[in-house]
N, C-alpha and C positions, 0 to 999 in steps of 0.2 A: 450483453443486452444491447449496447449502443454501438456495436462494431460497424454496422453499415453507415450510421450517421457520422461516426468518427472518421471513417474512411472518406466519405464525401466532403466533409468540412476540411479535412487535412489537404485533400487534393485541390480544393478551391483556394486555400491560402497559399499553396505552392505557386499558383499563377501570379501572385502579387510580389513575390520575392524579386529583389533586384531593381524594383522600380523606385526611382528617387522621388517621383511625384505622381500622385494618383489623380486622374481626371474624373469627371462625373460619369463618363462612360465606364471606366474601370469599376467605380463604386456600384453602378447599376448592375453590371455583369456579376459582381461578387454577391450582391444582395439577391439576385435572381437565382444563383446557384445555391445559396443558403436556404432560400424559400423551397426550392425543389428537394433539397436534402431533408428538410423538416417534414414536408408533406409525405415524402417517401417513408419517413419513420413513423407515420400514423399520428403525428401531432395534430391537434384540432386546428381547423382552418382559422378560427378567430384568434387563437394564440399565435399562429404563424404570421398572420397579418399584422398583429400588434408588435410582435418581436422584430420582424424585418423593417417595419416602419421606424422603430426607434433606432435600429442599427444604421439605417440609411441617413436619418437625420443627423446622428452624431458623426457618421463617417464623412459627411459633406461639411461639417463644422470646422471650427478653428483648431480643435484638438488634433485633427489629422493633418490639415494643410500646413500647420506650423511644426509638425513633428519631424525629428531627424530621420526616423524610419517609419514611413506611413503604413507599410504592410504590417509591421508589428503592432502599430497602434490600432489597426482594424481588428487584429486577433484579440487585443486587450478589450476592445469594445464588445466583441461577440462574447468573450468570456464573462464580462461583467453582466451582460444582459441575460446570459444563461443562468448565472447565479441568481439573478432577480426572479426569473420565472420558476426556478426550483425552490423558491421560498426565501431567498435573501440571506438568512443566517440560520445557524444551527439552533434548533428548538428542543429543549430537554423537558422531561416530565415535571410538571408542577406538583410537588409533594404537598399533602395536606398539613395544616398546622397541627392538627390532632390526628394521630394514627387511628385507623388505617387509611392509607391513600387508596381510593377505589378507581380501578381502570376497567372500562367496559369495551369489549371488542365487538364490532359490527361489520357486516359485509355479506356478500353473496356466498352461497354454498360452492365449495371448490376453490375459494380464494386462498385457503390455507390458514383460517383463523385458529383452528385447534392446535395445529403444529406450532403456529406462531405464538400461541399462549405459553407453551412450554419454553420456547426460545427466549421470550421476553422475561419469563420467570427466572430462567437461569442467568440471564444478563443482569437482572436486578439483584440476584443473589450474589453475583460476583462483585457488585457495587456495595455490598455490606447490608443489604436488606433481607427481610424474612418474608418472602411472598407466599401466597396461597392461591390455588386455582379453584374456581367454582364452576361446576358443570351445569350450565343452563340450557344446553342444546339437547332437548329431550325428543325432538322430532326425527332427526337423522339417525338411521340405524347404526348402533354401536359407536355413536359419537362420544358417549360418556366413557366407554371402555377405552377408546382412543386417547381421550384426555388423561385418563389414569396412567396409561402406558407412557405417554409423553412426559407427564409429571414425574414418573418414576425415573426416567432417563435424565431429567433435569435435576432430580434430587430435591423436589419440593412437595409440599402437602397438597392433596387434591380433596376438595369437599364435594362429594357426590352422593347425596342421600337417596336419590332416585335413579334407577338403572336406565331409564329412558327406553326408546324403541330398540329392539334387538333384531328386527327384520323388516322388510318392506311391508309385510302384512300387519305388523303391530300398529295399534292406534295409540298415540302418545296420550297418557293419562295424567302425568305430573303437571304441576303448575310452575313454569319457569320463573315467574315473578316471586313466588313464595321461596323457591330455592335460592334465588339471588339475595333476597332479604335475609334468609337464614344463614347464608354463607358469610355475609358481612358481619353478622352478629357473632358467628363462630370465630372469625378472624379476630374480632375485638376481644373475645374472651381468651383466645389462645395466644394473644399478643403478637399476631402477625401484622407487620406495619404496611403491607401492600396486599390488596386483593385484586385478582385479575378474573373478570367474569366473561366466560365464553358463551356467546349467544347463538341462536339458531339462524340459519340462512336459507335462502331458496335459490333455485336455478335462475330466477329473474325477480325483479322488484315487484312485490305484490302488497296489497293492503293489509292482509293478515300478519305477515312478517313484520311490516313496519309498525303496526299497532302494538305487537308484542314487544318489540325493541323499545318503543316509546314508553310503555308501561314499566319495563325494567328500569329504564332511566329515571322515571319519576319515583320509583320505589327506593332506589339505592343512592340517588343523587351523586353520580360519579364525579371525581375530580378531572378525569380525562376520558373522552370517548374517542377511541381510535378506529378509523375506518380502514379496514384491510382490503386492499385491491390487488388483483392479479395483474402484474405488469405486462402480461402477454395478450390482454383482450383487445387492445387497439382502440379504435375510435369510440366504441361503446363505453369506455371507461368514464368519459365525461358525463354522459347521461346518467350512469349509475351513481357517480359521485354526487351529482346535483340532487338526485332523488333522495339519497341518504342524508345529505346535508339538510334538506328541507324536512325530512322525517325525524331525525334524531339530533340534528345540529352537532355533528362531530367536531372535535377540537384539533385533531391531527390525523395524518395519513401514514399508513404503513405499506410499503411496496413489497409484495411477496414475489417469489420466483424471478428475482432480478438476475439470476445466473442463467436464465433461458436464452434461446437464440432468436426471440422475437425482436421487433424493431424498437420497442420501448417508448412509443409516443405517449403512452398513458402517464409515465412519470413526468414528462414535460408539460402535459396538459392539465392534469387534475389540480395541482397546486395553484396554477395561474387562474383557472376558471373559478374554483371555489374560494380562493383567498386563504385557504388553510395550509399550514406548513407540512411538508413531508418530514416525519420525525425518525422513522426507523426503516431499515431495508433488510429483507431476508435474502441471503446470497447463496443458499445451498440447501441440501436436504438434512444435514447434520444439525444437532441441537445448538452447536457453537457457531453455525453459519448465520450470524445475526449481528448487525452493527448499527450504531447511531448514524443518522443521515446528515452529511455535511454538504450543503449545496455548492460551496466553493470547490471542494474536493471532487465532487461528481462532475462539475463543469470542466475541471482540469482533465479528468479521465476522458470525457467526450472529445476534448480538443487534443488528445494524445500528449498532454503535458505531464502525465503521471500523477500519482498520489503517494508521495513519499512520506507524508505525515502519518497516514494510516498504516503504512508499512512499518514505520518506526514504532507506532503504538502496539502493533501486533508483536513485534520483536520484544518490546519491553514486557509484555504480558507473559510471553512464553519462554523468554531467555532465562537460563539458570544463572543467577548472579554468582553463586559459589564456583560454578564451572568457569565463568568468565574471569573471576579473580584468580583462579588456579592457572589459567592460560596466561594471564597478564604477568603473574609471578614467574612463570616459566620463561617468558620472553625476557623479563628483567634479568634472570639468572643465565640467559643465553643457553638454555638446555635444548637438546635436539627435539624437533617436532616428530612424534612417533605416529604409527598407524592407529594406536589407541586414541591419540588426540584427534586424528583425522576422523575416526569413527564417531567420537563424541561431538565434534562440530557438525557432522552430517545429521546426527540425531537431533541436535539443537535446531537445525534448519527445518527438519521434518515436523518438529513440535509446533512450528509457526503456522502450519496448515499446508494447503495446496501450493506446490511450487509454481504451477501455471498462474494461479491468481496473484501470487506475490510478484512474479516477473512482469505480469501485465500492468502492475502499478508503477513500473519504471517509466520515466519519460521516453518517448519514442518507441514504445513497445509495439505499437500498431504495425510498424514496418517489419517486425519479426513475428507477427501473429501466426503465420503458417508454420514456422519452425517451432513455436511454442505449443501449438496444437498437436504437433507430432511428438512432443516430449513425453516420455513414459515415466509416470510417477513412481513406478515400481523399481526404477533404477537405483534409488536409495536402498531399497530392500536387498537388491543384488549386491550392492557394495558392502552392506552389513554382513551378508552371508559369506562373501569372500574373505573379509577381514576376520570374521569369527572362525573361519576354517584354518587360520594360521595358528601356529604355536605362539606362546607368549614371547619367546626369544625372536621369532621371525617378525613380530610386530615392532619390536624395539630395534632390530637390526635387519631391515629388509634386503640389504645387499647380499645376504647369505642365501636368498631364495633363488636357487638355480632351476634348471629345467625340470628335474624330477620333482622338486618341491612344488613348482607351479602346476604340474600335472596333478599332484595329490590335492592341492588346494582347489583346483577346478573341479575335480571329482567330488570333493567334500561339499562344495557350494552349489553344485549342479549347473555350472556354466562352462563355457569354452575357455581354453587356455588363453586365447586372444583377449578375452575380457579381463583375465587376471593380469596379462601384460599391460593392457591399457590402463588399468587401475594403478599399477605400480609406476607407470610413466607419469600419470597425473599427480601421484603422490610425490614423486621425485621433484617435479616442478613446484608443487606447493611447499615442499620442505626447503627448497632453495630460496623461495620468496620469503618464507618465515624467518629463515636464518639471516637474510639480508636486512629484514625489518628489525630483528633483534639486535643486529650489530649497528643500527643507526643509519643504514644506507638508504632508507626510505623505500617507498614502493616504486618498482621499476615502471618507467613510462608515465608516471603521474606528475603533472605540472606542479612545481613548487615543493616536491617531496624528494628530490634527489634521485639518484639512480640513473641508468642509461635512458636518455630521452626525457628526463624529468625537467620540465621548464625549457628555456631556450638553449641552455648549455648544461651538460652533465656536471654535477658537482663532484669535484675530485676529493677522494678520501684523504684524510690527514695522514702524513707520513708516520710510520710506526717508530716508536722510540726504541733505541737499541738497549737491550737488557744489560745491566751492569753486573760486574763480577761479584761473586759471593765473598771473595777475599777482601777484607777491609783495605789493605794496603794497595791492592790492585785497583779497587774501586776509586780510591782517592786519586791515584795516578790518572785514571780515565777522566775524572772530573777536571783535573789540571790540564790534560791534553785538550779536552773539549773547550775549555776557557781560552787556552792559548790559540786554538784554531779560530774561535769567534773573534778575538781581538786582532788577529792578523789578517782578517778579511779585507774586502774593498774599503778604501779610505772614504771619508765623508765627501759628499758632493760639493764641488767648488761653488762659491756664491755666484748666483746669476746664471748657472748652467741649467738650461731648460730640459736637457735630455740626459741628465745624470752625469756620471764621470766623463763620458765621451764628449760632453759638451764643452770641455776645457780648451786650452790653447792648441793641443795636438790633434784636435778633431777636424777631419776633412769630410764634409758631406758628400763629396764626389765618390767616396768609397761605397756608398749605400745603394747605388744603381737607381737613383731617383729620376723622375721625369726631367727632361731638359729645361734648364733655367731655374729648377726648384732649389738647387744648391745656393744660388744667390740669395734666395729668400731666407735660408737658414744661416746666412752669414759666413759661409765657408769660402773655399778657393774660388777665384774668379774664372 
């Protein structure tokens, strides 16, 4: 969604790198580029003016002029101001003191209210709640049927006493206000602690729709009124949000279609103009593509600083703890990493969701966006097919896979032999890395973790101890020999010798090929 804005801002900050001091002209040029980037992203003009004004004021202040790295301080200021216009802090649903908590959805037709109702219900169910959906959109054809299907996918109850319109020619005869009131009562009797009311929308803001939404609000007195807005509608998002705020006084905003390729100005405008927080975001078409909105994390994504916290949360939700414990025990026992283990790890990664989305949460991912867009999500399926085409013995001992076996595996998995060869090569590298980690050698190339290139100098492995004989008499002799060798080693360093034993009376610094005159400094021969 924010790819264009992210690229423009990243390019702007690159021009500041390496400058030890920023002049007023540098700040003005940076603010000018930020203004253009925001306007290009369809952010409302009033929001852009206010945002760039605060950035310029802070950038010319003492916090930048006195900073050790002024360019990084500018990025920090922009990040903090982005967080501010996105709502400032994470806002969660306020639950009612006495169940059920009533949540009303409002918004234009096509914004994705019905689908989002199912996503919100499933998200609440995962939080330990027992939600129920109420179908109050009786005007749009098949809206009730759609909500029932979405509720079935989410695994939640749907209250739909009236079928609603089934075609464009049908005239809606049901009373949405009565359905909403009956739905809340049904939830109270069936002990559902959350009620989500899906209301009707129109292609544009009109008096009839707003009056109906106002009547539903008065009838059920919701704890939260969530305004669902399409993130792709651009500048018109502000006018629509203002109209709904005046009509139903919503308490929070939900951004739908955040996975689209539009410029995303709505997300940056609506919260700032209305003063209401963005609470949730819909990030895909699946029922699980829904997340709590964190302004600080979204600002980090826009500035290409990644969103590692969300990535960790997704991993914690989908990662199999028993499988992780099994792999940890395998490392502790220094057992071989097999192709079955390799397949299990790949499946764990797939359970986390789209690989593209996960990789785009990594810091600096914008520079690899083109490669990530070309990544084929079906690659994991092909890997699984290749491994499952192997015999159990081949998965444990891949070294026995010769040319004829590779050809058979390729035929069984429907791929080329070159793909089988590539998988086996990648697995061999992974196996070596796992073995090194299990032996305590650390991750190769990682600072502070040992291995080649780890830190400034590679950490040398400890010398292996020589195994002693199984014969008690011979083992005792070996111990005596080792003790004798240790005590017969170099003598203790003479007192006052700064350079070890060689610093004694027989030491001549001229033998060390030192610079001319340096031997006098060491106190050696003249």
